[in-house]
C-alpha positions as CSV (number, residue, x, y, z in Angstrom):
1,M,-15.1,6.1,-2.6
2,P,-16.9,10.1,-2.2
3,V,-15.9,13.6,-3.3
4,S,-16.8,16.2,-1.3
5,V,-18.8,19.3,-2.9
6,P,-15.9,22.0,-4.1
7,Q,-16.3,24.6,-1.4
8,S,-15.1,27.4,-4.4
9,T,-17.8,29.5,-6.8
10,S,-14.9,30.2,-8.8
11,L,-14.6,27.9,-12.3
12,K,-10.4,28.7,-12.5
13,E,-10.2,27.1,-9.2
14,L,-12.7,24.3,-9.0
15,L,-10.6,23.3,-12.6
16,S,-7.2,23.8,-11.3
17,L,-5.0,20.9,-10.7
18,K,-2.6,23.0,-7.9
19,G,-1.1,20.1,-5.7
20,K,-2.4,17.1,-7.7
21,V,-0.1,14.1,-9.0
22,V,-0.8,13.0,-12.7
23,V,0.9,10.4,-14.5
24,V,-0.1,10.2,-18.1
25,T,1.1,7.4,-20.1
26,G,2.3,7.0,-24.2
27,A,3.2,10.8,-23.5
28,S,6.9,11.1,-25.6
29,G,5.2,12.2,-29.1
30,P,5.5,15.7,-30.0
31,T,1.6,15.7,-30.5
32,G,-0.8,13.0,-29.2
33,I,-3.5,12.8,-27.0
34,G,-1.1,11.4,-24.4
35,T,0.9,13.9,-24.9
36,E,-1.8,17.0,-25.0
37,A,-3.3,15.7,-22.0
38,A,0.1,16.0,-20.2
39,R,0.2,19.6,-21.5
40,G,-3.9,20.3,-20.6
41,C,-3.1,19.5,-17.1
42,A,0.0,20.9,-16.3
43,E,-1.2,24.0,-18.1
44,M,-4.1,23.5,-15.2
45,G,-1.3,23.1,-12.2
46,A,-0.4,19.8,-12.1
47,D,2.5,18.2,-11.6
48,V,3.1,15.8,-14.7
49,A,4.7,12.2,-14.7
50,I,4.6,11.7,-18.6
51,T,5.8,7.7,-20.0
52,Y,7.6,6.3,-22.9
53,S,8.4,3.0,-24.1
54,S,10.8,3.4,-26.9
55,R,11.3,7.2,-27.3
56,K,13.3,8.2,-24.4
57,E,14.5,11.4,-26.0
58,G,10.9,13.0,-26.8
59,G,9.4,11.5,-23.3
60,E,12.5,13.9,-21.7
61,A,12.3,16.6,-24.0
62,N,8.3,16.9,-23.1
63,A,8.5,16.8,-19.2
64,K,11.6,19.6,-19.3
65,E,8.8,21.8,-21.6
66,L,5.9,21.2,-19.1
67,S,8.1,21.9,-16.6
68,E,9.8,25.1,-18.1
69,K,6.2,26.2,-20.0
70,Y,4.6,26.1,-16.9
71,G,6.7,25.9,-13.6
72,V,5.4,22.4,-12.3
73,K,7.6,19.6,-11.8
74,S,7.4,16.8,-14.4
75,S,9.1,13.6,-15.4
76,A,9.7,10.8,-17.7
77,Y,9.7,7.6,-17.1
78,K,10.4,4.8,-18.8
79,C,7.4,2.4,-19.0
80,N,6.2,-0.5,-21.0
81,V,2.7,-1.4,-19.7
82,S,1.9,-4.5,-21.1
83,D,4.6,-5.4,-18.6
84,Y,2.5,-5.6,-15.4
85,A,6.1,-5.8,-12.8
86,D,6.5,-2.5,-15.2
87,V,3.4,-0.4,-14.0
88,E,4.4,-1.6,-10.5
89,K,7.6,0.0,-10.6
90,L,6.5,2.8,-12.7
91,V,3.5,3.7,-9.8
92,A,6.0,2.7,-6.9
93,A,8.8,5.3,-8.7
94,V,6.3,7.7,-8.8
95,I,4.8,7.6,-5.7
96,K,8.7,7.9,-4.6
97,D,8.9,11.4,-6.4
98,Y,5.9,12.8,-6.0
99,G,4.6,11.1,-3.0
100,K,1.3,10.6,-3.9
101,I,-1.0,9.7,-7.3
102,D,-4.0,11.5,-7.6
103,V,-4.8,11.0,-12.0
104,F,-4.0,7.9,-13.3
105,I,-4.4,8.6,-17.1
106,A,-4.2,5.3,-18.8
107,N,-3.1,6.2,-22.6
108,A,-0.7,4.1,-23.9
109,G,-1.5,2.3,-27.1
110,K,0.2,1.0,-30.4
111,T,-1.5,0.9,-33.6
112,A,-1.4,-2.4,-36.3
113,D,1.7,-1.7,-38.9
114,N,-0.6,-4.0,-41.5
115,G,-4.3,-5.7,-42.1
116,I,-4.8,-8.2,-40.6
117,L,-4.4,-10.9,-44.0
118,D,-0.4,-8.8,-44.2
119,S,0.5,-8.6,-40.2
120,T,1.6,-11.8,-38.1
121,V,-0.3,-13.1,-35.2
122,E,2.9,-11.9,-32.9
123,Q,2.7,-8.6,-34.4
124,W,-1.8,-8.7,-33.3
125,E,-0.3,-10.2,-30.0
126,E,1.5,-7.0,-29.3
127,V,-1.6,-4.7,-30.1
128,I,-3.7,-6.8,-27.8
129,T,-1.3,-7.2,-24.9
130,T,-0.1,-3.5,-24.9
131,D,-3.7,-1.7,-25.9
132,L,-6.0,-4.4,-24.2
133,N,-3.6,-5.8,-21.4
134,G,-1.9,-2.9,-20.5
135,T,-4.8,-0.7,-19.9
136,F,-5.7,-3.3,-17.4
137,N,-2.0,-3.6,-16.0
138,C,-2.7,0.4,-15.5
139,A,-5.6,0.5,-13.4
140,R,-4.7,-2.5,-11.5
141,A,-1.7,-1.2,-10.2
142,V,-2.6,2.7,-9.7
143,G,-6.0,1.3,-8.0
144,L,-4.2,-0.5,-5.5
145,H,-2.8,3.0,-4.5
146,F,-6.2,4.8,-4.8
147,R,-7.9,2.3,-2.6
148,E,-5.1,2.8,0.4
149,R,-5.7,6.5,0.0
150,G,-9.5,6.5,-0.6
151,S,-9.1,8.5,-3.5
152,G,-7.4,8.7,-7.2
153,S,-9.3,9.3,-10.7
154,L,-8.5,7.0,-13.3
155,I,-9.0,8.3,-16.9
156,I,-8.9,5.4,-19.7
157,T,-8.3,6.9,-23.5
158,A,-9.4,5.8,-27.6
159,S,-8.9,6.6,-30.4
160,M,-11.9,7.9,-32.8
161,S,-9.9,5.0,-35.2
162,G,-12.3,2.2,-32.8
163,H,-15.1,4.1,-33.7
164,I,-14.6,5.4,-37.4
165,A,-12.8,4.1,-40.0
166,N,-9.6,6.4,-39.7
167,F,-8.6,5.7,-42.6
168,P,-5.8,5.5,-43.7
169,Q,-4.6,3.3,-40.4
170,E,-4.9,-0.2,-40.6
171,Q,-7.5,-0.6,-38.0
172,V,-10.0,0.1,-40.9
173,I,-9.7,-3.8,-41.4
174,I,-11.6,-3.9,-37.7
175,F,-13.9,-1.3,-39.0
176,L,-14.1,-2.9,-42.5
177,L,-15.2,-6.7,-40.7
178,L,-17.9,-4.3,-38.1
179,N,-19.3,-2.8,-40.5
180,P,-19.4,-5.2,-43.9
181,S,-21.4,-2.3,-46.1
182,P,-19.6,0.6,-46.1
183,C,-20.1,3.3,-49.8
184,P,-17.9,2.0,-52.2
185,T,-16.8,5.4,-53.7
186,S,-15.4,5.9,-50.3
187,P,-11.5,6.0,-50.3
188,L,-11.2,2.6,-48.1
189,F,-11.7,1.0,-51.6
190,S,-9.1,0.8,-54.4
191,S,-8.2,-1.5,-56.9
192,S,-6.4,-3.3,-54.5
193,T,-8.9,-4.3,-52.2
194,K,-9.6,-7.7,-52.2
195,H,-13.1,-8.2,-52.2
196,F,-14.0,-11.3,-50.4
197,P,-18.0,-13.4,-50.5
198,N,-19.9,-13.3,-47.7
């Protein structure tokens, strides 16, 4: 889907999102990647639809703040991104309420509550169905709308925890498995750290 060359020479106009509709999943916290992405888009003039999974009050408070502070239309929708039918309903509801979707920021994610040895298979599957399958569900559901319109932007966010040992988050276990020789003086090593022979 080619994009036409902008005609403006004003940087403010080039970066403006006025008249655009942006969906941001996972934007119900007081801070975080999704919440800040929604704020940035609203500040640049976009109407913003945000989602929550379990924090209804947070989602509604954030949508209200975006509307009041930036003078844009904003609403909060309940959506479990790991359920494709739920994401389809989200896309349909936003199109009904806003008329279109220009940008979809697939941000909803789940972190592990325990390390691999202390978590259950069900906890692992919940992380995978949210972080991996949820991203696919969002891309497919909104992608069909984008194809029909002939335009649209999909943005997929990720945490630094996928690249570094973000101590004390549990993603450290994955980092250690991928990088088995970290510095022994690192705060990752403590008296409770278990060492297994190679």
